[in-house]
C-alpha positions in Angstrom: 153.3 131.0 4.7 150.5 132.7 2.9 147.3 133.1 5.0 149.2 131.6 7.9 147.4 131.8 11.3 148.8 134.3 13.8 150.8 132.5 16.5 148.3 133.6 19.1 145.4 132.0 17.2 147.0 128.5 17.2 145.5 125.8 19.4 147.4 124.2 22.2 150.4 122.5 20.9 151.5 120.2 19.5 148.7 120.1 16.9 148.4 119.4 13.2 147.0 122.5 11.3 145.2 122.2 8.0 144.6 125.1 5.6 141.2 124.5 4.0 141.8 126.8 1.0 145.1 125.1 0.1 143.6 121.7 0.8 140.7 122.3 -1.6 143.0 123.8 -4.2 145.2 120.7 -4.1 142.1 118.4 -4.5 140.9 120.5 -7.4 144.2 120.6 -9.2 144.7 116.8 -9.2 141.0 116.2 -10.1 141.1 118.6 -13.0 144.4 117.1 -14.4 142.9 113.6 -14.3 139.5 114.7 -15.8 141.3 116.4 -18.7 142.6 113.0 -19.8 139.7 110.9 -18.7 141.8 109.2 -16.0 140.0 107.9 -13.0 141.2 109.3 -9.6 141.1 106.9 -6.7 142.9 109.0 -4.0 144.7 107.1 -1.3 143.1 108.0 2.0 145.9 106.6 4.1 147.3 110.1 4.0 144.5 112.0 5.7 142.4 109.2 7.3 139.5 111.6 7.6 136.0 110.7 6.1 135.1 114.4 5.5 138.2 115.0 3.4 137.4 111.8 1.4 134.0 113.3 0.8 135.5 116.5 -0.5 137.6 114.4 -2.9 134.6 112.5 -4.1 132.5 115.6 -4.4 135.3 117.1 -6.6 134.9 114.1 -8.9 137.0 111.2 -7.6 135.8 107.8 -8.9 136.5 106.0 -5.7 138.9 105.9 -2.8 142.0 103.7 -2.1 142.6 102.3 1.4 145.6 100.5 2.9 143.7 98.1 5.2 140.2 96.8 5.8 139.8 98.8 9.0 140.7 102.0 7.1 138.0 101.2 4.5 135.5 100.5 7.3 136.3 103.9 8.9 135.8 105.6 5.5 132.2 104.4 5.0 130.7 107.7 6.5 132.4 109.6 3.6 129.7 108.2 1.3 132.3 106.4 -0.9 130.6 103.7 -2.9 133.7 102.3 -4.7 136.7 101.3 -2.6 140.0 99.7 -3.5 141.9 98.0 -0.7 145.4 98.1 -2.0 147.0 95.4 0.1 147.0 91.7 0.2 144.4 89.8 2.3 145.6 86.4 3.4 144.0 85.8 6.8 140.8 83.7 6.6 139.5 85.4 9.7 138.8 88.5 7.6 136.0 86.8 5.7 133.1 88.2 7.7 134.5 91.7 7.7 135.1 91.5 4.0 131.6 90.4 3.3 130.1 93.2 5.4 132.3 95.8 3.7 131.3 94.5 0.2 127.6 94.6 1.2 128.0 98.3 2.1 129.5 99.3 -1.3 128.7 99.3 -5.0 132.2 98.0 -5.8 134.9 96.6 -3.6 138.3 96.1 -5.4 140.9 94.0 -3.8 144.6 93.4 -4.4 146.8 90.4 -5.1 150.6 90.5 -5.2 151.0 87.2 -7.1 149.8 83.7 -7.3 150.3 82.9 -3.6 148.3 85.9 -2.4 145.6 85.2 -5.1 145.3 81.6 -3.7 144.9 82.9 -0.2 142.3 85.5 -1.3 140.3 82.9 -3.1 139.9 81.0 0.1 138.7 84.1 2.0 136.3 85.1 -0.8 134.9 81.5 -0.8 134.3 81.7 2.9 132.7 85.1 2.6 130.4 83.9 -0.2 131.6 86.6 -2.6 131.8 86.0 -6.4 133.4 87.8 -9.3 135.2 90.3 -7.0 137.4 92.6 -9.1 141.1 92.2 -8.2 144.0 94.3 -9.2 147.4 92.6 -9.8 150.4 94.4 -8.3 153.5 94.9 -10.5 156.8 95.7 -9.0 158.2 98.6 -11.1 161.3 99.3 -9.0 160.4 99.6 -5.3 161.3 96.0 -4.7 158.2 95.6 -2.6 154.9 93.8 -3.6 154.1 92.7 -7.1 155.0 90.3 -9.9 158.5 90.8 -11.3 158.4 88.8 -14.5 156.1 87.8 -17.3 155.9 84.3 -16.0 154.8 85.4 -12.6 152.1 87.6 -14.1 150.8 84.9 -16.3 150.7 82.4 -13.5 148.7 84.8 -11.3 146.4 85.9 -14.1 145.6 82.3 -15.1 144.9 81.4 -11.5 142.5 84.3 -11.1 140.7 83.7 -14.4 140.0 80.1 -13.5 138.4 81.0 -10.1 134.7 81.9 -9.7 135.3 84.3 -6.8 137.5 86.8 -8.5 138.2 88.5 -11.8 141.2 90.3 -13.0 140.3 94.0 -13.2 143.6 95.7 -13.9 147.3 96.2 -12.9 148.6 98.6 -10.3 151.9 99.7 -9.0 153.4 102.0 -6.4 156.5 103.8 -7.7 157.6 104.8 -4.2 161.3 104.4 -5.0 161.1 108.0 -6.4 160.5 109.4 -2.8 163.7 110.9 -1.4 165.1 111.6 -4.9 166.1 115.3 -5.1 164.2 117.1 -8.0 163.7 113.9 -10.0 162.8 114.1 -13.7 159.2 113.0 -13.1 158.5 112.4 -16.8 161.6 110.1 -17.0 160.4 108.2 -14.0 156.9 107.9 -15.4 158.4 106.5 -18.6 160.4 103.9 -16.7 157.4 102.9 -14.5 155.0 102.6 -17.4 157.5 100.8 -19.6 157.7 98.1 -16.9 153.9 98.1 -16.3 153.1 98.0 -20.0 155.5 95.1 -20.5 153.4 93.0 -18.1 150.2 94.3 -19.7 151.4 93.2 -23.1 151.9 89.7 -21.8 148.4 89.6 -20.5 146.7 91.0 -23.6 147.1 94.8 -23.5 143.5 95.4 -22.4 143.9 95.6 -18.7 143.7 99.1 -17.1 146.9 100.4 -15.6 147.0 102.2 -12.3 150.2 103.8 -11.1 150.1 105.5 -7.7 152.5 108.1 -6.3 152.1 111.8 -5.5 155.6 112.6 -6.8 154.8 111.3 -10.3 151.0 111.8 -10.4 150.9 115.0 -12.5 153.4 113.5 -14.9 151.1 110.4 -15.2 148.1 112.6 -16.1 150.0 113.7 -19.3 150.1 110.1 -20.6 147.7 108.1 -22.8 148.6 104.7 -21.3 147.3 105.4 -17.8 143.7 104.7 -16.8 143.6 105.5 -13.1 145.8 107.1 -10.4 146.0 106.6 -6.7 148.1 109.5 -5.2 147.7 110.3 -1.5 150.0 112.9 -0.1 149.2 115.4 -2.8 146.2 116.5 -0.8 148.4 118.1 1.9 152.0 118.1 0.7 155.1 117.9 2.9 158.9 118.5 2.6 159.4 115.4 0.5 157.0 116.7 -2.2 157.9 120.4 -1.9 161.6 120.8 -0.9 162.9 117.5 -2.1 161.0 116.3 -5.1 160.0 119.9 -6.1 156.6 118.9 -7.4 154.7 121.2 -5.1 155.4 124.8 -4.1 155.9 125.7 -0.4 152.8 127.9 -0.7 150.6 125.0 -1.7 151.5 122.8 1.3 148.3 122.6 3.3 149.4 120.9 6.5 151.8 122.0 9.2 152.4 121.1 12.8 152.1 123.8 15.5 154.7 123.6 18.2 156.0 125.6 21.2 159.5 126.3 22.2 160.0 124.7 25.6 163.7 125.5 26.4 167.0 126.8 25.0 169.4 124.6 26.8 172.5 125.9 25.0 173.5 128.1 22.1 172.4 126.7 18.8 169.7 124.4 20.3 166.0 124.8 21.2 163.6 122.1 22.5 160.1 122.0 21.2 157.1 120.0 22.5 156.8 117.7 19.4 158.9 114.7 19.1 158.6 111.3 17.4 155.1 110.8 18.8 154.0 113.8 16.7 156.5 114.4 13.9 157.1 110.6 13.3 160.6 109.5 12.4 160.6 109.8 8.6 163.2 112.3 7.3 164.3 113.9 4.1 167.6 112.7 2.5 169.3 115.5 4.4 168.1 114.1 7.7 165.3 116.6 8.5 162.2 115.6 10.3 160.5 119.0 10.0 161.4 122.5 9.0 160.0 126.0 9.7 157.1 126.8 7.4 157.8 130.6 7.5 161.2 130.4 5.7 163.4 130.7 8.8 166.4 128.4 9.1 164.9 126.2 11.8 165.1 122.4 11.4 164.4 119.4 13.4 167.1 116.8 12.9 166.7 114.8 16.1 163.6 113.6 18.0 163.0 111.9 21.3 159.5 110.7 22.0 158.2 114.0 23.5 160.8 116.5 22.2 162.1 117.8 19.0 165.7 119.2 18.8 165.5 122.4 16.8 168.7 123.8 15.2 169.6 126.2 12.4 171.0 129.8 12.0 167.8 131.4 13.4 167.4 129.2 16.5 169.1 131.6 18.9 166.5 134.3 18.1 163.7 132.1 19.4 162.0 132.8 22.8 160.8 130.2 25.3 157.0 130.0 24.8 157.2 131.1 21.1 154.8 129.3 18.8 156.0 127.9 15.5 154.6 126.2 12.4 156.7 123.3 11.0 156.3 121.4 7.8 157.0 117.7 8.4 159.1 115.6 6.1 156.4 113.1 5.5 152.8 113.9 6.4 151.2 110.4 6.2 152.7 109.0 9.5 152.1 112.4 11.2 148.4 112.1 10.5 148.2 108.6 11.8 149.6 109.9 15.1 147.0 112.6 15.5 143.5 112.0 17.0 142.2 115.3 15.7 143.5 118.1 13.5 142.7 121.8 13.4 141.0 123.2 10.3 141.8 126.8 9.5 140.1 129.1 7.1 141.7 132.4 6.0 144.1 132.2 8.9 141.4 131.6 11.5 140.6 128.4 13.4 137.3 126.9 12.1 136.9 123.6 13.8 138.5 120.3 14.8 138.4 117.3 12.4 138.6 113.9 14.0 141.1 111.5 12.4 138.6 108.6 12.2 141.0 106.1 10.8 143.9 106.8 13.1 145.5 103.5 14.0 143.5 101.6 11.5 146.3 99.2 10.4 144.5 95.8 10.5 
């Protein structure tokens, strides 16, 4: 790994390590690609959960930020963000006071609806909160089979409901094309065509004027090459991981900005080493080949099994490891890894700079 820290300079393990130069390069590349086509970038902060990184994204030119939950948006206020999109349905009336406080702290709070039922629930919350004309984005299912309208009729019903209520206004359509994750070297332009064909079909029913906002780090760069995209919401691009680099092939290994520092604890038998990072550090997401994490330096060292506190390291180079040896691993999926860390180590030019607290860790409500 270029500019990798020396094993002796790594903090006590396990620890998440961020390379500041690569991190800023990833932020700049995505921002420049969006700016070239006048596409608004609303990066999804559920990946990093760190207000300072959100501020770097905003300083680079991001229009606003996207959050997964209200608590995550609340934790991001120190970033200086003035425009926030909470890309999840709010249906619990007990959220009204928090929603009002968040809206009062921002210039613009965008909310999400998945269809007419969630729109009806949100209208009740906004009524109780005393908020009017709140911009809402209507989700469209473009293949993930998760949230969003799936037909023209569903879209029309939701849009008509929204347009006839004083507390909200329809501000655009959004989707998450997450079905592309796990696909080995996908044709991202072909996926973008499919996603936007489905999104545009709904947009045509509603009048063709609504902004469209796809959101996925695998397809993000392909989406910046299109004329029918008005905003993007990628998240994992800021760091990268095995799913983006080794599986999808949309990032190089050299541009991955986040690794996990681990220590070899034991070599119980030939072909196996135990490390001090298990599911509580690496999470349980895996690549299609069943890999939780892989050596960042190119050696054939992979984690295919985790218990809570231990990772089981295998591969052709495992027998050359020494007990006490320090390693850097690239995780399969960085987002859940960040949510498990209370702080991460920022490195500059291979040297430890400082700790960054993960302020939104565990913000899932």
